[in-house]
C-alpha positions as CSV (number, residue, x, y, z in Angstrom):
1,X,30.9,17.9,61.1
2,X,34.2,16.9,62.5
3,X,35.9,18.4,59.5
4,X,33.8,21.5,59.8
5,X,34.6,21.9,63.5
6,X,38.3,21.4,62.8
7,X,38.2,24.0,60.1
8,X,36.3,26.5,62.3
9,X,38.8,26.2,65.1
10,X,41.9,26.9,62.9
11,X,42.0,30.7,63.2
12,X,41.9,30.6,67.0
13,X,44.7,28.0,67.0
14,X,46.8,30.1,64.6
15,X,46.3,33.2,66.8
16,X,47.5,31.2,69.8
17,X,50.5,29.9,68.0
18,X,51.3,33.4,66.8
19,X,51.0,34.8,70.2
20,X,53.4,32.2,71.7
21,X,55.8,32.9,68.9
22,X,55.8,36.6,69.6
23,X,56.2,36.1,73.3
24,X,59.2,33.8,72.7
25,X,60.7,36.5,70.4
26,X,60.2,39.1,73.1
27,X,61.8,36.9,75.7
28,X,64.8,36.3,73.4
29,X,65.1,40.0,72.7
30,X,65.0,40.8,76.5
31,X,67.6,38.0,77.1
32,X,69.9,39.4,74.5
33,X,69.6,42.9,75.9
34,X,70.3,41.6,79.5
35,X,73.4,39.7,78.2
36,X,74.6,42.8,76.4
37,X,74.0,45.0,79.5
38,X,76.0,42.6,81.7
39,X,78.9,42.5,79.1
40,X,79.1,46.3,79.1
41,X,79.1,46.3,82.9
42,X,81.8,43.7,83.0
43,X,84.0,45.7,80.5
44,X,83.6,48.9,82.5
45,X,84.5,47.1,85.7
46,X,87.6,45.6,84.3
47,X,88.6,48.9,82.8
48,X,88.1,50.6,86.2
49,X,90.2,47.9,87.9
50,X,93.0,48.6,85.5
51,X,92.8,52.3,86.2
52,X,93.0,51.7,90.0
53,X,95.9,49.4,89.6
54,X,97.7,52.1,87.5
55,X,97.1,54.7,90.1
56,X,98.2,52.5,93.0
57,X,101.3,51.4,91.0
58,X,102.3,55.0,90.4
59,X,101.6,55.8,94.1
60,X,104.1,53.1,95.2
61,X,106.9,55.0,93.4
62,X,106.1,58.6,94.4
63,X,106.3,60.5,97.7
64,X,103.0,62.2,98.6
65,X,102.7,65.7,100.0
66,X,103.6,65.4,103.6
67,X,105.3,67.2,106.5
68,X,109.1,67.6,106.3
69,X,111.2,65.1,108.3
70,X,113.2,66.8,111.0
71,X,115.4,65.9,113.9
72,X,113.4,66.1,117.0
73,X,114.0,65.4,120.6
74,X,112.1,62.2,120.2
75,X,113.8,60.0,117.7
76,X,111.1,57.3,117.7
77,X,108.5,60.0,117.0
78,X,110.7,61.1,114.0
79,X,110.8,57.5,112.7
80,X,107.1,57.2,113.0
81,X,106.7,60.3,110.9
82,X,108.9,58.9,108.1
83,X,107.0,55.7,108.2
84,X,103.7,57.3,108.1
85,X,104.7,59.3,105.1
86,X,105.9,56.2,103.3
87,X,102.9,54.2,104.3
88,X,100.3,56.6,102.9
89,X,101.9,56.9,99.4
90,X,99.1,54.9,97.7
91,X,96.1,56.6,99.3
92,X,97.6,60.1,98.8
93,X,98.4,59.5,95.2
94,X,94.9,58.2,94.5
95,X,93.3,61.4,95.7
96,X,91.9,63.5,92.9
97,X,92.7,66.9,94.5
98,X,96.3,68.0,94.4
99,X,98.1,68.9,97.6
100,X,97.8,72.5,98.6
101,X,101.1,74.5,98.8
102,X,100.7,74.8,102.6
103,X,101.0,70.9,103.0
104,X,103.4,70.2,100.2
105,X,106.5,68.5,101.4
106,X,109.5,70.6,100.4
107,X,112.3,68.3,101.4
108,X,115.7,69.4,102.9
109,X,116.8,73.0,102.5
110,X,120.4,74.3,102.2
111,X,121.0,77.2,104.6
112,X,118.3,79.8,104.5
113,X,116.7,78.5,101.4
114,X,119.7,78.9,99.1
115,X,118.9,75.5,97.5
116,X,116.1,72.8,97.7
117,X,115.5,69.6,95.8
118,X,113.0,69.7,93.0
119,X,109.7,67.8,93.5
120,X,110.7,65.4,90.8
121,X,114.0,64.7,92.6
122,X,112.2,64.0,95.9
123,X,109.7,61.8,94.2
124,X,112.5,59.8,92.5
125,X,114.4,59.3,95.8
126,X,111.2,57.6,97.1
127,X,110.8,55.2,94.2
128,X,111.5,51.5,94.2
129,X,115.2,52.1,93.2
130,X,116.0,54.8,95.7
131,X,116.4,57.4,92.9
132,X,119.0,55.4,91.0
133,X,118.5,53.6,87.7
134,X,118.8,50.2,89.5
135,X,119.8,48.7,92.8
136,X,122.1,45.7,92.7
137,X,123.1,43.4,95.4
138,X,126.4,41.3,95.2
139,X,125.7,37.8,96.5
140,X,127.6,34.5,96.2
141,X,124.9,32.0,95.2
142,X,125.9,29.7,98.1
143,X,125.2,32.4,100.6
144,X,121.3,32.1,100.6
145,X,121.4,33.2,104.2
146,X,122.7,36.6,103.3
147,X,120.4,36.9,100.4
148,X,117.4,36.1,102.7
149,X,118.4,38.9,105.0
150,X,118.8,41.4,102.1
151,X,115.3,40.4,100.8
152,X,113.8,41.1,104.2
153,X,115.5,44.4,104.9
154,X,115.1,45.8,101.4
155,X,111.3,44.9,101.6
156,X,111.1,46.7,105.0
157,X,112.8,49.8,103.4
158,X,110.6,49.7,100.3
159,X,113.1,49.1,97.5
160,X,113.8,46.4,95.0
161,X,117.1,45.0,93.8
162,X,118.7,42.8,91.2
163,X,121.3,40.2,92.0
164,X,124.9,40.2,90.7
165,X,126.2,36.7,91.4
166,X,129.5,36.7,93.2
167,X,132.2,34.6,91.6
168,X,134.8,32.3,93.1
169,X,138.2,33.7,92.1
170,X,139.5,30.2,91.5
171,X,137.0,30.0,88.6
172,X,138.4,33.1,86.9
173,X,140.9,31.9,84.3
174,X,144.3,33.5,84.4
175,X,143.8,34.7,80.9
176,X,140.9,36.9,82.1
177,X,143.1,38.6,84.7
178,X,145.2,41.7,84.0
179,X,148.6,41.9,85.6
180,X,150.2,39.4,88.0
181,X,148.3,38.5,91.2
182,X,150.2,37.4,94.2
183,X,149.7,33.8,95.2
184,X,148.3,34.1,98.7
185,X,145.6,32.0,100.5
186,X,143.0,34.8,100.2
187,X,143.8,35.8,96.6
188,X,140.9,33.7,95.2
189,X,138.4,35.7,97.3
190,X,140.0,39.0,96.3
191,X,139.9,38.1,92.6
192,X,136.3,37.0,93.0
193,X,135.4,40.2,94.7
194,X,137.1,42.3,92.0
195,X,135.3,40.3,89.3
196,X,131.9,40.8,91.0
197,X,132.4,44.6,91.1
198,X,133.5,44.5,87.4
199,X,130.2,42.8,86.7
200,X,128.4,45.7,88.4
201,X,130.2,48.3,86.3
202,X,129.6,46.2,83.2
203,X,125.8,46.0,83.8
204,X,125.6,49.8,84.2
205,X,127.6,50.2,80.9
206,X,125.7,47.5,79.0
207,X,122.2,48.7,80.0
208,X,123.2,52.4,79.5
209,X,122.0,53.2,83.1
210,X,122.4,56.8,84.1
211,X,123.2,55.7,87.6
212,X,123.1,52.6,89.7
213,X,124.0,51.6,93.3
214,X,125.5,48.4,94.5
215,X,125.3,46.9,98.0
216,X,127.1,43.9,99.3
217,X,124.8,41.3,100.8
218,X,125.7,42.0,104.4
219,X,125.0,45.7,104.1
220,X,122.9,47.5,106.7
221,X,121.4,51.0,106.9
222,X,119.4,53.1,109.3
223,X,115.6,52.9,109.6
224,X,115.5,56.5,108.3
225,X,117.4,55.6,105.2
226,X,115.1,57.4,102.8
227,X,115.4,60.7,104.8
228,X,119.1,60.3,104.8
229,X,119.2,59.9,101.0
230,X,117.3,63.2,100.7
231,X,120.2,65.0,102.4
232,X,122.7,63.0,100.4
233,X,121.0,64.2,97.2
234,X,120.9,67.8,98.3
235,X,124.6,67.6,99.3
236,X,125.6,66.0,96.0
237,X,123.7,68.6,94.0
238,X,125.4,71.3,96.1
239,X,129.0,70.0,95.7
240,X,128.4,69.5,91.9
241,X,127.0,73.0,91.7
242,X,123.8,71.9,90.0
243,X,122.0,74.9,88.5
244,X,119.2,75.8,90.9
245,X,116.6,76.3,88.3
246,X,117.0,72.9,86.5
247,X,116.0,69.4,87.4
248,X,119.0,67.1,87.0
249,X,118.7,63.7,85.4
250,X,119.6,62.1,88.7
251,X,118.2,63.4,92.0
252,X,121.8,63.2,93.2
253,X,122.9,65.6,90.6
254,X,124.8,65.1,87.4
255,X,128.6,65.0,86.6
256,X,129.8,62.8,89.4
257,X,131.4,59.4,88.8
258,X,131.1,57.6,92.2
259,X,129.3,58.3,95.5
260,X,130.8,56.3,98.3
261,X,128.0,55.7,100.8
262,X,129.3,52.7,102.6
263,X,133.0,52.3,103.5
264,X,135.4,51.8,106.4
265,X,137.7,54.8,105.8
266,X,137.4,57.9,103.6
267,X,139.8,60.8,103.0
268,X,138.8,64.2,101.5
269,X,140.7,65.5,98.6
270,X,143.9,67.3,99.6
271,X,143.5,71.0,99.3
272,X,139.8,70.8,98.5
273,X,137.9,72.5,101.3
274,X,134.4,72.3,100.0
275,X,132.1,70.7,102.6
276,X,128.3,70.1,102.7
277,X,127.6,70.0,106.4
278,X,124.5,68.2,107.8
279,X,124.0,69.3,111.5
280,X,121.7,68.1,114.3
281,X,121.3,64.7,112.6
282,X,119.9,62.0,115.0
283,X,121.3,59.2,112.7
284,X,125.0,60.2,113.1
285,X,127.0,57.5,114.9
286,X,128.3,58.6,118.3
287,X,132.1,59.2,118.1
288,X,133.0,56.3,120.5
289,X,131.4,53.9,118.1
290,X,132.7,55.1,114.8
291,X,134.8,52.2,113.4
292,X,137.2,52.9,110.5
293,X,140.4,51.3,109.3
294,X,142.0,54.3,107.7
295,X,142.0,58.1,107.4
296,X,138.8,60.1,107.9
297,X,137.9,63.8,107.7
298,X,138.8,66.1,110.5
299,X,135.7,66.3,112.6
300,X,137.0,68.5,115.4
301,X,135.3,71.7,114.2
302,X,131.9,70.0,114.4
303,X,129.6,68.7,117.1
304,X,128.9,64.9,117.5
305,X,125.7,65.0,115.5
306,X,127.2,66.3,112.3
307,X,127.7,64.5,109.0
308,X,129.9,65.6,106.1
309,X,130.0,65.3,102.3
310,X,133.0,66.2,100.3
311,X,135.1,65.3,97.3
312,X,137.2,62.3,98.3
313,X,140.6,61.1,97.1
314,X,139.4,57.6,97.9
315,X,137.8,55.3,100.5
316,X,138.3,51.8,101.7
317,X,135.8,48.9,101.8
318,X,132.9,48.5,99.3
319,X,129.9,48.0,101.4
320,X,128.0,50.3,99.0
321,X,128.6,52.9,96.4
322,X,126.8,54.5,93.4
323,X,128.1,54.8,89.9
324,X,127.2,57.0,87.0
325,X,127.4,55.6,83.4
326,X,130.6,57.7,82.9
327,X,132.1,56.3,86.1
328,X,131.2,52.7,85.2
329,X,132.9,53.1,81.8
330,X,136.0,54.5,83.4
331,X,136.2,51.6,85.8
332,X,136.0,49.0,83.1
333,X,138.7,50.8,81.2
334,X,141.2,51.2,84.0
335,X,140.5,48.2,86.3
336,X,139.7,45.5,83.7
337,X,141.0,46.4,80.3
338,X,144.3,48.0,81.6
339,X,146.8,46.4,83.9
340,X,145.5,46.0,87.4
341,X,145.9,43.4,90.1
342,X,144.7,44.2,93.5
343,X,141.6,44.5,95.8
344,X,138.7,46.3,94.2
345,X,138.6,49.1,96.9
346,X,142.2,49.9,96.3
347,X,141.5,50.2,92.6
348,X,138.5,52.5,93.2
349,X,140.7,54.5,95.6
350,X,143.2,55.0,92.8
351,X,140.5,56.0,90.4
352,X,139.5,58.8,92.8
353,X,143.1,59.8,93.7
354,X,144.6,60.0,90.2
355,X,143.1,63.2,89.0
356,X,144.4,62.8,85.5
357,X,141.7,60.1,85.0
358,X,139.0,62.6,85.4
359,X,137.1,60.5,88.0
360,X,134.9,62.6,90.4
361,X,134.2,60.9,93.8
362,X,132.0,62.1,96.6
363,X,132.4,60.8,100.1
364,X,130.1,60.8,103.1
365,X,131.2,60.6,106.7
366,X,130.0,59.1,109.0
367,X,128.9,56.6,106.4
368,X,125.2,55.8,106.0
369,X,125.7,52.1,104.9
370,X,127.9,49.6,106.8
371,X,128.2,45.9,107.2
372,X,126.4,43.7,109.6
373,X,127.8,40.9,111.7
374,X,125.0,38.4,112.5
375,X,124.7,36.2,115.6
376,X,126.4,32.9,115.2
377,X,129.7,31.6,114.0
378,X,132.2,34.3,113.1
379,X,133.2,32.3,110.0
380,X,129.9,33.5,108.4
381,X,131.2,37.1,108.3
382,X,133.3,37.0,105.1
383,X,133.5,35.1,101.8
384,X,137.1,36.2,101.2
385,X,138.9,34.8,104.3
386,X,137.9,32.3,107.0
387,X,136.6,34.8,109.5
388,X,136.8,34.0,113.2
389,X,135.9,30.7,114.9
390,X,134.1,32.1,118.0
391,X,130.4,32.2,118.4
392,X,128.8,35.6,118.5
393,X,125.8,35.7,120.8
394,X,124.3,38.9,119.5
395,X,124.6,40.5,116.0
396,X,125.6,44.1,115.5
397,X,126.2,46.6,112.7
398,X,129.1,49.0,112.4
399,X,128.3,52.7,112.4
400,X,124.5,52.5,112.1
401,X,122.4,53.9,114.9
402,X,118.9,52.6,114.2
403,X,119.9,49.4,112.4
404,X,117.3,48.0,110.0
405,X,118.5,44.5,110.5
406,X,118.5,44.7,114.3
407,X,115.0,46.2,114.3
408,X,113.6,43.8,111.6
409,X,111.3,42.1,114.0
410,X,109.5,45.3,115.2
411,X,109.5,46.8,111.7
412,X,107.8,43.7,110.3
413,X,105.1,44.0,112.9
414,X,104.7,47.8,112.4
415,X,105.8,48.7,115.9
416,X,107.8,51.8,115.1
417,X,107.5,52.9,118.7
418,X,109.8,50.0,119.6
419,X,112.7,50.8,117.2
420,X,115.9,51.1,119.3
421,X,119.3,52.5,118.9
422,X,122.4,50.3,119.1
423,X,123.7,52.7,121.7
424,X,120.6,54.1,123.5
425,X,122.7,55.7,126.3
426,X,124.9,57.6,123.8
427,X,122.4,58.5,121.1
428,X,121.7,62.2,121.7
429,X,118.2,63.6,122.1
430,X,118.2,66.5,119.6
431,X,115.9,69.5,119.4
432,X,114.9,71.3,116.3
433,X,115.3,70.5,112.6
434,X,118.3,69.1,110.8
435,X,120.3,72.1,109.5
436,X,122.6,72.2,106.4
437,X,125.2,74.5,105.1
438,X,127.9,74.7,102.5
439,X,131.5,75.8,103.6
440,X,134.8,76.2,101.9
441,X,137.2,76.6,104.8
442,X,140.6,75.0,105.4
443,X,140.6,71.5,106.9
444,X,143.0,68.6,107.6
445,X,142.5,65.0,107.4
446,X,142.8,62.7,110.4
447,X,145.6,60.2,110.1
448,X,145.1,56.4,109.7
449,X,143.9,54.3,112.7
450,X,142.9,57.4,114.7
451,X,139.8,55.5,115.7
452,X,141.5,52.8,117.8
453,X,139.3,53.5,120.8
454,X,136.3,52.9,118.7
455,X,137.7,49.6,117.5
456,X,138.3,48.5,121.1
457,X,134.8,49.5,122.1
458,X,133.1,47.6,119.3
459,X,131.0,44.5,120.4
460,X,133.2,42.1,118.6
461,X,136.8,43.6,118.6
462,X,136.5,44.5,115.0
463,X,140.2,44.3,114.2
464,X,139.6,40.8,112.9
465,X,142.1,39.2,110.5
466,X,139.7,39.5,107.5
467,X,139.4,43.2,108.1
468,X,143.1,43.8,108.5
469,X,144.2,41.7,105.6
470,X,141.4,42.3,103.2
471,X,140.3,45.9,103.3
472,X,138.1,45.3,100.4
473,X,135.9,43.0,102.6
474,X,133.2,42.1,100.3
475,X,130.9,39.3,99.3
């Protein structure tokens, strides 16, 4: 009976076991489907994240459609406009709809529309290398203080740089030098400075960079630096007679060898009267604060808010300049391989002046990049000489109106309404837009040291021994 009962119960038990097995199978299938579903969602999410990163990355290097920067009666409002344009690059680029022609930013215009910058050129100027192939900063490794300042100010202005390490001239073997160098106390610094700038030219040549710009590690520029560069690009293209219906390789035009953006003296080519004139510019240094240690262009035909671009026979001081690949190769040939023994800026001056070398140089006056003198011991100012022993209570920058370094604190906190001029009582309140024109009229250069009143009015009596004896004043 027990056996019968056991036998009679077998079908129901098998049915129960079968049901449980099928339920387990269904649960496994559902679990596998859920896992597959979540895997697909994860893959889609990661792909979308990559796409967003790509869009934002591109947005960082492109200028959005925006309103044109102009000189207005309120300089601070103008600065806010530039910053607003830069600060909305990411969000504007991520939008799916293209900008309408009515809101598209056209950039600076020559005269009555005779020439404008292509949109590609404008976008390049607003990338992380300022429209050049690379930005380099010359820095002696021991001067971490100067490098820290450059990291901060370049970050505030939205560009990146690579470091070219400055060299102690005493470490350069005599066999590596061309010509005979005078045995003076400062010769080591001068040799080191020359060698550092040869490294810059060498990097441009080695990497086959179409263009590059170098800044010394005490360089400073205006808060409106990007806007200034747009006008520099338009001026360079105008002087080089870039075809209006083409997009040049460089937004600054093609065919030039050197653009001298930061100097302490600059003389136009004798007999070359071509001028690109930038009028009503609120970032132009007031005449009483223009500090130069050599000849400059004749500015008497222009008002005090005018900046000029021209072909130069040479400049002094190497605060900043741009090189093309052709220019870098020429410098290596004439200032390193051939016989040369002198300050680097004298050598670059000779390259511009000796027309048989086929070296095309463009100058800017007043300059848009200059050197900064920080608060503290004057001995910090230079790595060539000893500098001054006195303590400077407040830092200043030559020839820069709205100094990025002096406004670093308010820029860091985003308080553009608190950006100040170095000379608020003498910075003009201008009305209307910046105006440009191209002229070809007879001019004459202003003789050396014509700016002596400017030198006397500087905050630090800028005729310091290192400036007088080492015009190449560099890191």
